[in-house]
C-alpha atoms as one frame of an Amber mdcrd trajectory, in Angstrom:
protein
-115.971 -30.333 190.781-112.461 -31.537 191.480-111.427 -31.704 195.114-108.125
 -30.237 196.265-106.178 -33.536 196.464-107.286 -34.434 192.931-106.327 -31.010
 191.617-102.905 -31.325 193.252-102.381 -34.792 191.767-103.412 -33.667 188.305
-101.180 -30.612 188.580 -98.231 -32.873 189.391 -98.924 -34.933 186.253 -99.142
 -31.824 184.090 -95.930 -30.529 185.641 -94.251 -33.864 184.874 -95.409 -33.580
 181.273 -94.206 -29.984 181.106 -90.705 -30.714 179.839 -89.822 -31.383 176.184
 -87.719 -34.457 176.959 -90.459 -36.001 179.105 -93.029 -35.330 176.373 -90.736
 -37.123 173.915 -90.370 -40.046 176.344 -94.159 -40.349 176.650 -94.521 -40.170
 172.877 -91.971 -42.954 172.359 -93.476 -45.165 175.045 -96.971 -44.544 173.716
 -96.043 -45.457 170.169 -93.657 -48.370 170.793 -94.556 -49.912 174.134 -91.999
 -50.893 176.802 -88.475 -49.611 176.164 -85.233 -49.875 178.125 -83.336 -46.752
 179.119 -80.550 -47.485 176.640 -83.068 -47.402 173.760 -84.430 -44.040 174.969
 -80.876 -42.674 175.115 -80.410 -43.579 171.445 -83.729 -42.161 170.334 -83.681
 -38.931 172.331 -79.955 -38.115 172.267 -79.517 -37.304 175.956 -77.164 -39.192
 178.260 -78.434 -42.045 180.418 -78.316 -40.040 183.651 -80.527 -37.318 182.186
 -83.036 -39.813 180.772 -83.141 -41.667 184.103 -83.897 -38.423 185.955 -86.753
 -37.599 183.605 -88.101 -41.163 183.927 -88.011 -40.823 187.726 -90.202 -37.722
 187.504 -92.675 -39.519 185.222 -92.662 -42.576 187.463 -93.230 -40.571 190.658
 -96.433 -39.140 189.207 -97.666 -42.485 187.904 -97.276 -41.637 184.217 -94.881
 -44.554 183.634 -94.086 -47.814 185.349 -90.927 -49.915 185.229 -89.811 -53.508
 185.473 -86.354 -54.985 185.727 -85.248 -57.767 183.420 -81.714 -58.900 184.102
 -79.520 -55.815 183.986 -82.035 -53.711 182.035 -84.921 -51.647 183.327 -87.862
 -51.352 180.962 -90.278 -48.446 181.164 -93.859 -48.556 180.030 -96.542 -45.906
 179.743 -99.035 -46.406 182.575-101.324 -43.539 181.554-102.179 -44.228 177.929
-104.421 -41.180 178.012-101.269 -39.006 178.411-100.092 -40.180 174.986-103.569
 -39.592 173.513-103.619 -36.092 175.050-100.209 -35.238 173.600-101.270 -36.452
 170.138-104.482 -34.412 170.388-102.554 -31.277 171.318-100.045 -31.943 168.555
-102.859 -31.917 166.012-104.352 -28.832 167.626-101.055 -26.948 167.712-101.505
 -25.891 164.088 -98.317 -27.573 163.019-100.246 -30.148 161.037-103.387 -28.104
 160.343-105.020 -24.934 161.528-107.864 -25.311 163.980-109.301 -28.192 165.907
-108.655 -31.490 164.164-108.975 -33.743 167.198-112.423 -35.349 166.997-112.885
 -35.241 170.785-111.979 -31.517 170.870-114.310 -30.666 167.975-117.177 -32.439
 169.693-116.521 -30.502 172.900-115.723 -33.595 174.940-114.942 -32.514 178.474
-114.882 -35.937 180.077-117.878 -35.126 182.267
C-alpha cells in the first residue's frame, strides 16, 4: 500500500501531466530525446514564455530535467515511463482501436 508521501508525490506528477500542452511536451521529449525550448515552441505552437512555464511544472515534479549549453537550455524526459504511460493510454483511448490494445493493460499488469 502506498504511504501518504508517495501518494502526494504521485498525485503531483499526475497533476503535472494533466494539461494538454504538457502531455505534448512529454510526447515530444519521449520520441525525440533532448530538445531546446525554441524547438518545442516551433513544434507546439505556443510562445516561449508559455512553454517555459509548462516545462517548469514538469521539472518541479521530476518528469523532465534540463541542462544548459551555451545560450540554450535543453530539456530531457527523466521519467521514460511517463511517455510509455501516455502511449498506452493513447492506444486505450479508442482513437486507434476500441478496447485494450496495450499489452501490459491486457495482461492486467499492475506493477505489483
